[in-house]
C-alpha positions in Angstrom: 128.0 54.1 145.4 129.0 53.2 141.7 132.7 52.6 141.0 134.0 53.5 137.6 137.2 51.6 136.6 140.0 54.4 136.2 143.5 54.9 137.6 143.0 56.0 141.3 144.9 59.6 141.8 147.2 60.4 144.7 145.6 64.0 144.6 142.9 66.5 142.8 141.8 69.8 142.4 139.4 71.3 145.0 138.2 74.7 144.1 137.1 77.2 146.1 133.8 77.3 144.5 133.4 73.9 146.0 134.0 74.3 149.3 131.4 77.3 149.5 128.8 75.3 148.0 129.1 72.7 150.4 129.3 75.2 153.3 125.6 76.4 152.3 124.6 72.7 153.0 123.4 71.6 156.5 125.9 71.0 158.5 124.3 67.0 158.4 125.5 66.8 154.6 128.4 69.0 154.8 130.8 66.1 155.6 128.8 63.5 153.0 129.6 66.3 150.3 133.1 66.3 151.3 133.8 62.4 151.4 131.7 62.1 148.3 134.1 65.1 146.8 137.2 63.0 147.7 136.0 59.3 146.8 135.1 60.9 143.1 138.4 62.8 142.6 140.6 60.3 144.0 138.8 57.0 142.8 135.9 57.9 140.3 133.4 56.6 142.8 130.2 58.5 141.8 127.8 59.4 145.2 124.0 58.2 145.4 122.6 61.5 146.1 119.2 62.9 145.9 118.0 66.6 146.1 120.6 69.7 146.9 123.6 67.0 147.3 122.8 65.6 143.9 122.5 69.1 142.0 126.0 70.4 143.4 127.8 67.2 142.4 126.4 67.5 138.9 127.7 70.8 139.1 131.3 69.8 140.4 131.1 66.9 137.9 132.4 68.1 134.4 135.1 70.1 136.1 136.6 67.1 138.2 136.2 65.1 134.7 138.2 67.3 132.8 141.1 67.7 135.5 141.3 63.9 135.2 141.4 64.0 131.6 144.6 66.8 132.0 146.3 64.9 134.7 145.7 61.4 132.1 147.2 63.4 129.3 150.2 64.9 131.5 150.7 61.0 132.9 150.9 59.8 129.2 153.2 62.5 127.9 155.6 62.0 131.0 155.9 58.1 130.4 156.4 58.8 126.5 159.3 61.9 127.3 160.4 59.4 129.6 160.7 56.6 127.3 162.0 58.9 124.3 164.8 60.3 127.0 166.1 56.7 127.9 166.0 55.6 124.3 167.7 59.0 123.6 170.5 58.3 126.7 171.3 54.8 126.0 172.4 55.7 122.2 173.9 58.7 122.8 176.3 58.0 125.8 178.2 55.2 124.0 182.0 56.7 123.7 184.4 54.5 121.5 187.0 57.3 122.2 190.0 56.9 124.7 189.7 60.0 126.4 188.9 62.0 129.4 185.7 63.8 128.1 183.1 64.3 130.8 179.8 64.0 130.3 177.9 67.7 130.5 174.5 66.0 130.7 174.1 66.2 134.4 174.7 69.9 134.4 172.3 70.0 132.0 169.6 68.5 134.0 170.7 70.5 137.1 170.3 73.7 135.2 167.0 72.7 134.0 165.9 72.0 137.4 166.9 75.4 139.0 165.2 77.4 136.1 162.0 75.1 137.0 162.5 75.9 140.7 163.3 79.2 139.7 159.9 79.7 137.7 157.9 78.1 140.2 159.2 80.6 142.8 158.5 83.6 140.8 154.7 82.2 140.1 154.5 82.1 143.8 155.9 85.2 144.8 154.2 87.5 142.1 150.8 86.0 141.3 149.0 88.4 143.6 150.7 91.1 141.8 151.4 90.7 138.4 149.6 89.0 135.8 150.1 85.7 134.1 151.7 87.4 130.8 153.6 89.8 132.7 155.4 87.0 135.3 155.8 84.7 132.0 157.7 88.2 130.1 159.9 88.3 133.0 160.6 84.6 133.5 161.6 84.5 129.8 163.9 87.6 130.5 165.6 85.7 133.5 166.3 82.7 131.4 168.3 85.0 128.8 172.4 84.5 129.3 173.8 87.5 130.3 177.5 88.7 128.7 179.3 87.0 131.3 177.7 83.5 130.1 175.1 83.1 132.9 171.7 83.2 132.8 170.0 85.9 134.5 168.1 84.2 137.2 171.4 83.0 138.6 172.4 86.8 139.5 168.7 87.4 141.1 169.0 87.7 145.0 165.5 89.3 145.4 162.9 88.0 142.9 160.2 90.6 144.0 162.7 93.8 143.6 164.2 92.5 140.4 160.6 92.0 139.1 159.8 95.6 139.8 162.9 96.9 138.3 162.4 94.9 135.3 158.4 96.0 135.1 159.1 99.7 135.8 162.1 100.1 134.2 162.2 97.5 131.1 165.2 95.4 132.9 
């Protein structure tokens, strides 16, 4: 096995097709393939295979590498965003006034977290029934403000029922 110097990961994506291809191998090769898949996905350690196992691995490698590249891009973006956010927070939180004004940034963070959790919940509940585009439209609709000043998702008790009404009636 050859080790490539890259950041080790805590997780990686295993596709159903990876599992299905392993199931077609003889039992003695299956464990080796799972171990090789994990070693490459987590630590970028390439296996030293011959024959069928090598052929299968060659088919997986581009997808695992592409996912790793996405991971690095997200990691860099997150690091950059955190750095910018910290710089912004340091500069914006200076208050020269002698008053009792309250910083609402914490409420914004809580609202953003709720919106993100709502979006994840909607995708998980509706992904079997609706397309990504339909779900995205529904999430956007739910993030609109109501006349009472609330975001629509704050008033939703049953996501599936609300989505069904939205798609059948337009709202």
